[in-house]
N, C-alpha and C positions, 0 to 999 in steps of 0.2 A: 463322316466323323461326328460323333455325338458325345457331348460332355454329360456325364452322369451326375445327378445331384447327390450331394453328401448330406449326412445328418449332422455332421459336426466338422468344423474347421478351427483348429487351434494354431496360433502363430506365436512363436517366441522370438523376440528381437535379440539376436545373438550379437550383432554389431550395429551400432549407430553412433553418431557423433554428439549425442546428447545423453546425459545421465540425470536422473531425477529420482531421488529416494523418498521424497515426502509428499508430492502432490496427490490429492485425492483423485480417484478415477471411478468410472462407472462399474457396475457389478460384473460386467463381462470382461473386465480388464484386471489382471493381477499385477500389482506394481513390483518393481525391481526388488525392494526390500523383502517383501513377502516370499518371492521366489527364492531368494538367498536363504531365508530361514527354513523354507520347506525342505531343503536338501539335508538338514540336520547337521551340517558341517560348521555352522556359525556358533562359536562359543563366546565371542565378544565382538562388539562392533568396532571396526577399524578400517583403515584404507586398504588393508590386504584382503578383506573378505568380499569387497564389492567388485563388480564388473568395471572394466575400463571403457570409457567412450573413446572412439577413434573415427576419424573422418572416413565414412564409407557406410555400407549397408550389407547385412546378412540376416536372412530370416529362416528359421526352422518352421516349416509348415507341415502340420499333420492333419490328415483327413480320415473320416470314418464313414462307411456305408455298409450297413448290415454287418456281416462277418469280415468285410474287407477293411483293413487299416493300413495306411501308407504314410511314409515320412519323406520329405524332400527338403533339400537346402537350396534356397534362392539367393544366389550370390554369396560371396565369401569374404566381404570386407577387404581392407587394404593389406592385411598382414596375417600370416598364420599364427603368430604368437597371440594375437588378440582373440582369434577363434578358440585357441586352446585354453587360454586363461578364462575367458568368459564362459566357455562350455563347461569347464570344471566348476566354476563358482555356481553356475545354474543347475548343475547336475544333468546336463544334456546327455541323453542316451544316444551316442553316435551310431550304435548298432541298429537303431530304428530309422536311420536316414538311408534310403535306398538309392536315390538318384540326386543329381545336382543340375540346376538350371542356371545358366549365366544370362544376365540381361543384356550386356554389351561389353565391349572390350576396353574398359577403363580400369586403371590400377586400383581405384578405391572400391571396385566391385569384384575384381579377380585376383588382387594381390595375395589374398589368403588362400587361393585355390589349392595349391599343392599341400599346404599344411592341413587344410580341412580334409582333403582326400586321404591323406595318410591316417588321420584319426578315424575316418569312416571305414576305410579299407581294413585297418587293424581290428576295429571293433566288430566287423562282419567276418572275421576269420579268414581274411585274405581274398574275399570275393571282390571281383572287379566292380567298380562303381560307374554306371553310365553318367556321362556329362553332356547335357544338351547344349549345343552351340549352333552358330552358323558361321560360314567361312569369312564373312565380313568382319568378324571380331578379331581375326588374326592379322592385323596390320599394325604398322608403326604409327603411333599417334603422338601429337604434341599440342601445346597451347601457345598461341602468340602472346608474348609478354614484352612490351616495349618494342624494340627493333629486332627482336629475334624470336625464334620458336624454341621453347623449352620442351625437350622430348619427355614423354611419359615412360615409365617402366613398362617393358613389353609384356604382353599376355603370355603366360606359360605355353610353350609349344607342345606338339604331339608327344615328343619324347619325355618331357617333364611331366605331363599329365599321366601318361601311361606308367612312368616310373614311380609315381605317387600312388598308383592303384586305380587310376581311372581309365575309362575307355570312351573315346569321343564319338558322340552321335551328332553329326552335323546335318542340319536340315533347315533350309531357308524358309520353308512353308509352315503354316499353322498345323499343329498336330496335338494329340493328347498323349498323356503319359499315365502310368500306374493305374491300369484298369479303367482308363477313360475318366478318371476322377480329377485330373488336372489338365488345363489347357495352356499350351504355349503358343503365343501368337506368331503370325508371320510378320512381314514388313508392315509397318504402321503407316497408313496413308496420311499425308500432310495436307489438311484441308482448311485449317483456320488461317486467316491472313496475318495474324500477329505471332503465332508460334513458329519461329524461324530457326529453331535449333540453337546451337551454341556458337556464336559468331567467331570467337577466337580459335576454335578447334581447327587443327590441321592434320593431314595425313602425309606420310613420307612416301614418295614415289622413288623407285630405285634410281632412275636416271634424271628425273626432273627436280629432285629435291622435295621440299615441302610444298604442299598446295592446300588451299582452304577446304575444309570438310565439315561445314557447320551443321549439316543435317544428321549426321551420325546414323545412317540408315540401317546399321546392324542391330539397333536396339529392339528388344522384344519385351512383352509383358506376360504375366501369368494370370490365370483366372480360375476360380472355383465357384461352382454353383451350390449354394447352401439351400437345402430344401426349405420351403416356406418363407424364405427371405429374398433370394435372388443371387446375382453375380457379385462376388468379391473380386476386385481387380487389384493385382499387386504390380505396381509400377516402380521400378527401382530408382530411376533418375529422371524420367520424363523429358529426355532431350527432344523427343517427338512432340512434346507439349501434352500436359495431362488432359486437356480437353480433346485433343486428337486421339489420345489413347482411349478415352471413354467413348468417344464417338465410334471408334472402330469396334469396341466391345459391344456397344448397343446394336450396331449393325449385325454383328456376328450372332448375338444371342437373342435378338428380338423373337418372340414377345416377352422373354424373361427379363425382368427389370434389373438395372444395375443397383445393387443394394449399398455397396460401399467401395471405398478405394483406400489403399494403404501403400506408403512408400515415399520416395523423394519426388517432389513436384518441380524441382529446379527453378525456383522463383527467387533465388538469392543471387547477389552480384549486381553491379550497377546496371548492366544491360537488361537482365531478366526481371529486375524489380519494376521496370517500366510497364510490364505486361500484367502485373498483379491485378489491377482493376478489371481488365478484359477477362482474365482467367476466372476470377471469382464470380463475375457476372455470369459467364457462360456455364460454370459448374452448376448453377441453380437449375438448369434445364433437366438435369438427371435425377432430381429428387432423391439425392443421396441421404441415407439414414446414418451412415457411419463414415467419417473422414478421419484418417490417421496420417497426418503429414509428418514426414521425417527427413533425415539426412539433409539434402540440399534444398529443402523448401524455404528455409530462412524465417527469421522471427517476424519480419514485416508481413509476409504472406500468412503466417499462422495467425497473427493478430487480426488481419482482415477476415480470414476464414471464420474465426470465432465471432467477430462482430456480426457477420452476415448469417452464419448457420447456427450459432449458439453453442454453449459449452456442452449441451446434451448430445450434439452430433459430432463435435470435433474433439478428438483426444490426441494431442501430439505424441508421436512415437518417442520412446527413450529406451536405451539399452537395458536389457533385463526384464522388460515388460512381457506379459503374455496377454494375447487378445483371443477371446473365444467368440466366433461368429456363428 
């Protein structure tokens, strides 16, 4: 298995839980407002013309190598309506999206799956859409809150996915997709002492009821090799720990350097905020040139990242942005 380098990797933030119309950004980032105007649909500025922020994450990733050009959807946010609205506002060409990769089985990353699949399926003339998963995603999960476990909305099942135009490709191991231009990880080794998953997380067993499932071992990351730069890692929620994610990527792709990381780093919440100092300290070993924290990273971690790495290397993610790597 060999990941082929690409000449270009463009990423549009279709869903994130932050919106920012005004902040200045580096030259390789196009802000939300500019992407709205580029569509030619905006005749006046109002709340109806902008994208909606919604707790979750969905990225449209496009890569190019020579005559090859491919598009992929990484996660689908919490709700199909958000994918549809934001896709329309941003002028997303859903016919250019060929496959879908799910990072893990949580509602804020898969809740919009059937809605997204219907849009892609229809735009591609009824062609079936491959959906990369692993069997560990299809379990009943919940979160311990006080003295009870509050269940999560379930991941769409086989019948729902196929009914929306998808076809399931379940593989627990690392593999490539789309002419070997994108890498989907296998199980992420947990090697750091402080990245211990999500402590309140539970999984429902048919007979035993709920049991703790803090490690969330179904999580996967995505990677692209940009020629002349290195590996861009897309980590949707980092329940494995963003340092563990990057350590695995470094082991997989050595000697190609890790150039950047984008996604949720899951450093928000009272428990996770305690590991911000250790995480930011250990991120320095990767010599990252671009850091794009989003979704569940949290403002405290973003603040610390900017203090340590500087504004030149840290650009917080926001819905409607485009990043060119």
